[in-house]
N, C-alpha and C positions, 0 to 999 in steps of 0.2 A: 520689434515688438510682435513679430509674427508668432514667436514661440508663446508669448503671453496669451495671444488670441486663441491659439490651439489649446492651451491649458484651460482657459475659461470655457471653451466649447466642451472639453472633456468633463469639467465639473458639472456643466448643465446636462449633458446627454448621458453620461455614465454614472456619475455620483449622485445625481438627483438632488443636489443641495438647494437650499432656499435662496432666493434672490439676495436677501440680506447677507447671508454667509458668503456667497460668491462675490458680492461687492467688497466685503472685508478682505477676502483672499486677493482680489485684484489690487486693492490698495496696498496691501503688505508686499506683494511680489513686485509691483511696479515701482514702489518706493526703493526696494533693494536694487532693481535693475538700473534705475536712474543714477545710482551712486557710482556705477561702473566698477564696482568691486569684483574681484575674481570669484569664480565659482569654486571656492574652496572652503574648508571648515574655518580657516583663519579669516577669510573674507567675511563670512557670516558672523563670526564672533565680533569682529571689528564693527560691523554694521549694527549689531544689537547693542554693543557697548556705547556707540554714538547715540542711539535712540534712548538708551537709559539716561544718558547725561541730559537729555531734553526734559527730564522729570516726568516721563510718561507713566501711566499706571502700570503696575506689574502685570495685570491681566492683559493689557494691550501688548506688552512685550511677549508674553506667553503666546498670545494669538499669532503674533508675527512669526515666532519660531515654528509654530505648527503649520502656518501657511507655507513657509519656506520648505519644511520637511515634505509636505505633500507635493509642492512644485518640483523639487529635485527628484523625488521618487518618480514623478511623471516623466521628467526629462530622461531618466535612465531607462525606463520601460519603453520609451519611444525611440531609443537609440541616439539621443542627442548628447548623452554623456557616457563615457566609458566606465565610470565609477558611480555607484549608488551613494551619493552624498547624504541621503536621508538617514543612512545607518550611522553616520558620524555625528549626528546632531543630538542624539540622546545621551549626553555626557554630563557629568557634574559641572565641568567647566562652563558649559553653555547655560545650564539651568541655574547656576549661581548668579547669572546676570538677571534672572527674573525676580525672585523675591529678595528684597533687602531685609536681612534679618539681624536683629540686635542680639548680643549675648545677654544672659540674665543679669550680668553686672551693669551693662549699658542700660538695660530696662530700669534697673533700680535707680541709676543716676537720673534718667529722664523723668521718672515718676516722682523723684524727690525734688526736682527743679522748681516747680511752682511754689510760691510762698503762701502757706495756708493762713497767714495772718491777714491777708487781703482777700477781698471778695473775688476778684478775678483769679487769684492764685488758688483759692479753695475750689472754685468751679473747675479750673483747668486740671487740678489734681484729680478731682472726681471723674472727669472725662477720660483722662489717660488711664487711670486705674480700671475703669469700666471697659475701655477698649481692649486693654491687655488681658483682663480677666475673662472676657466673653468672646473675643474675636469678632466683634460686630464690624460690619461695614460702616463707614462714617455716615452714609446716608441713613442707615438704620438707626444709628445713635441719635441723629438729629430729629428723627420722628418719634422717639420714645416719649411717652406721656408719663405723668406722675403715677398713673395706675397700672403701668406695665411691669413694675418691679415689686417683688416681695423680698423677704429676707435672704433667700437662697437662689432665686432664679429670676429671669425676666422673659417676657413674651415679646417677640419681635415679628414684624411682617417683612419678609425678605423679597427677593426678586420674584416677579410673577404673582405677587400677592400671597405667597405661601407663608403660613405662620409656623413658627417653631419656638420651643422653650429652651433657653440656654441657662445653665447654672453659672454662678460666679461666686467668688470667694469673700472671705471676711474683710480683707483689706479694702477691696472695692466697696463693700457695703459701708464700712466705716467712713470712707471718703465721701460717698454719696450722702450718707446721713448727716455728716458735718456740713456739707454744702446746703442740704435742705433746711437744716435747723438754723443756720446763721445767715444765709444769704437768700435762699429761695422763699423764705417766709415773708419777705418784703413785698411779694406780689400775691394778690388775691388768687386763690385757687378756683378753678372751675373745671368741669369735666373735660378730659383729653388735653389739658394744658400741657405744652411740651415740658419735658423734664429740665432741659438745659436752655438757659436764656442768655441773651446779651446783657450788657450792663444797663441797657435801656428797657429791659424787660421784654424784648422781642425774641421770637424763636431763633435759635442759633442755626447758622447755615454751615455747610461743609467747608466753604472757603475759609471761614473764620477758624474752624478747627485745624485746618491745614496750616494756616499762618501761625497759630499758637504753637503747634508742635515744632515748626521750623524755628520759631523764636527761641524756644527752650533748648532745642538741639544746638543752635549757635551759642547760646549762653553757656552751656557746659562743655562746648568744644567737640561735639560729636561730628566726625567728618563724613559719616554715612549719609546717603540721600534719604532724608526722613520725610514721611507723610503719615497720615492716619493709618494707611494700609500697612505700614511697617510694623505697627503693633499687632495687627491682625496676622501678618505673616509670622511674627515672632511667637505669638500665641500658639499657632498651629505647629510650628517647628519644635518649640520647647515641649509641647505635649507629646509629640511623636518621639523625640529623643529620650523622654522619660517613660516610654513604654505604652502610651495610649494607643488603642486600636484605631486604625485608619478610618474605619466605618463610623466610629464615634466622633472623630474629628470632622468627618464629612457632614454629619448631622448637625454638629454645633456651628459649623461655618455656613450651613445652608446651601451646600453645593448639590446641584441636581444630579451630577455624575461623579462617580468615584475617581475618574481620570483627572478631574480638576484638582481634587485633593491630593492625588498621587504625586504631583510635582514636589510636594514637601518631602517625599522620600529621597528625592535627588539631593535636595539641600541637606537633609539630615545625614545622608551617607557621606557627602563631601566634608561635613563638619567632623564626622567620626574619623574619616581618613586623616584629616588635618591633625586631630587630637592624637591619633596613633603615631603619626610621624613626629610630632613634637615630644611625646612622652615615653614612647617605647624605647628600651635600650638598644634594640636591634631593628630599627625601622627598615 
């Protein structure tokens, strides 16, 4: 672990990173080192694939990849490695491990899975439609109030207390209106009352939303690793693939830095390459 200690000293003295960031780098790198996997691209891919199966958040996986890139770049510069492995890590194969993205057809199936003739089904459909239409984080969805939405957009408070306005479409509006008219009216309204409630009228929490999306994914036989973030990733990727500007996607997602949003270009390019290979007569 002497190499890890040298790396952390480098982060403190030369990179000037915050203690929180250094702690995160230390955790990510030490976790990889403890696996005993080889210092190769394949070893890193296998490590991240295993972490993905642990149902970790995509942001956690992305951070782990960045930590390893910085670590291997350091090892190369210090002469501990003959090859700069960091240059091998910026590939579609690796980045595909980060966001789990549904196809538009899979999104349609998932959004159609809740039964709108029941209260819980009507609520769940409204939740899924809004998540996919706006790209909200699940924590942001759970803190929405009745007064945060109008007919075309919603106001949300994101990370760091930063507010943003996000547009959403007609299908999401119809699903939310149906939920409000037939289910939500059972509860007396008061200022800032949360938009989405449990069956007992309590504010909905993110674990419940996570469980509901897992439930419907299993119901319709989706084999991908689903979470509320899956709809956020699908929202961003589908916008990008249909020509939306990356800066606009950044604003809608509430990313402070364009580099965070830029990972969707890796996913999009890999999807385009796969489509080309499937459909072009001379791939």
